[in-house]
N, C-alpha and C positions, 0 to 999 in steps of 0.2 A: 392574706387579708384582703378584705374588700375596701379599697380606699374610698374616703368620703361617704361612708355609710352611717356616720354619726357616733360610732363606737370608738373608744380610746384603745389604741394598739398597745399591748403590753410588751415590754422588752423581755429577753430570755430570763433574767433573774426574777423579774416581777411574775412572770408566768410560772416558773418553778416554785416560787414562794407560795403562790396560790394553790398550786397543784399539791403541795405538801400538806395542805389543810384538808384535802378531800379524802373521803373514806372509800368511795366507790367511783369507778370510772367505766368507760366503754372501750372495749377493743374492737377496732374496725379491721376486717380482713376480707379476703375473697373465699367464697364457698361455692363450688361448682360454677365458677366464672361469674358469680353475682356478689354484690356487696353484702356483707353480714356484720352485725353488731351485737355484741354480747356485754352485759354488765358484769363487772368483776371487781373484787377487792384487790388492793395492790399495795406496794411500798415504793416510795420514791427514794432511790439511792442518792447520795451526795453528789455523784456525777451527773445526775439529772436522768439517769436510766430508770425505767419503770420495771419493777419486779412483780411477776405473777406467780402464783402457786396453784397447780391443778393436777388432776389425775394423769399419770404417765400414759394411759391409754385413751385419753380423751380425743374427740375429733378436733377440738381447738388446737392441741399440740400438733397434730398432724397438718392442720391447715396453715399454722403460722411459723413453725420452725423453719428458718432460712428465708422467710418472706419479708418483704417490707410491709409494715402495718402502720396503722395510726392508733393512738390512744387518746381518748378525750375524757375530761372531767370538768364539771362545772358546779356552780352554785348560783341559784336564782332566787330572788325575792319577788314574787309576782306582785304583791301588794305595793312594794315600793318601786317597781319597775326598774329593778337594778340586778346586777349579777356579772359573773365572769365566765369565760370558757377558755380552756387551754388544750392544745392539741400537741402531742409529741408523735413525730413521725420518724421511723427508722427501721432497721432490720431487727427481727425477733429471732432469738436463738435459745435453744434449751441449754442450761448450765450442765455441762458434762464432767467437769472436774470433781472427783469424789471429795476432796478436802473442801472445796468451795461449797458443795452441796451440803456437807455436814455442818458447815459454818452457817449457811442460810437456814437450815432446819431450826437452828437456835435463834437467829435474829430476824429471819425473813417474815414475810406476810403469812398469817395463819389462814388456811382454806376454810371456807365457811361450810364446805361439804367434804370432809376428810375422806381420803381414799387410802387403801393399804400401800400403794406405791405412788408417790407424787414426785413431780418435777418442778423446777423453777424455770421460768421463761424470762429472759431479760430483753427489753426493747431499748435499743440504743438511741439516744436523743440527737439524731442528725439534724432534725429540724424541730424547733420549739416555737409555737406561736400562741398568742393569747389576745384576748380583747375583753373589754368591760364597758359596762353602761352603769353609771352611778346615779341613783336617785331620779331616774326618769328624765335625765337631761342629756342632750346630745353633746358630742365632742365640741359643738359650736356654742354651747351655753343656752341653746334654745329648749324650751319645754317640749316634751314629746306630745304629739297630737293625742287627744283623748281616744281611748279604745272605742270600738264600735258599740260595746255594751254601754259605756258611759254616754255616748252620744245619744243612744235611744232612750236613756232614761231621764234625760234633761227635758224640762218642759218647753214647749214652743215659745219662740220669742214673742214678746208682747209689744215690741217696738211698732210705732206707726210709721208708715212710709209717706 
């Protein structure tokens, strides 16, 4: 977290509660030594682990299996200048236990692009962070400054000096 930036820091439970309401998040990993971000649907397990379902032959699986990754989801209301963001960081691994795989086929996330052979990838929640901004007000109760577009649309001041 970035201290004193005006956002309210969420504790682990608040972060996971918000994450449970999201439908899509972003997996952040390394691809050819560069950062890569992909949107994915997911399921949040009771433990706080993030569960993905994808093609067994996907580049994503090869890139993240056994690696430490980040997973981010958010909700933003641009009109109200409010929203939240949660990041789960931890090791990602393909679920290899056949019984667990069968169980996850029944209850796990559904792939938006089904493949003949799919795997589940679990991201363990070693670090869970979150932050929110409510109603365009900072942590300190101050109104956020108007946006640049709002400033340019205001008529010039008619005050005499």
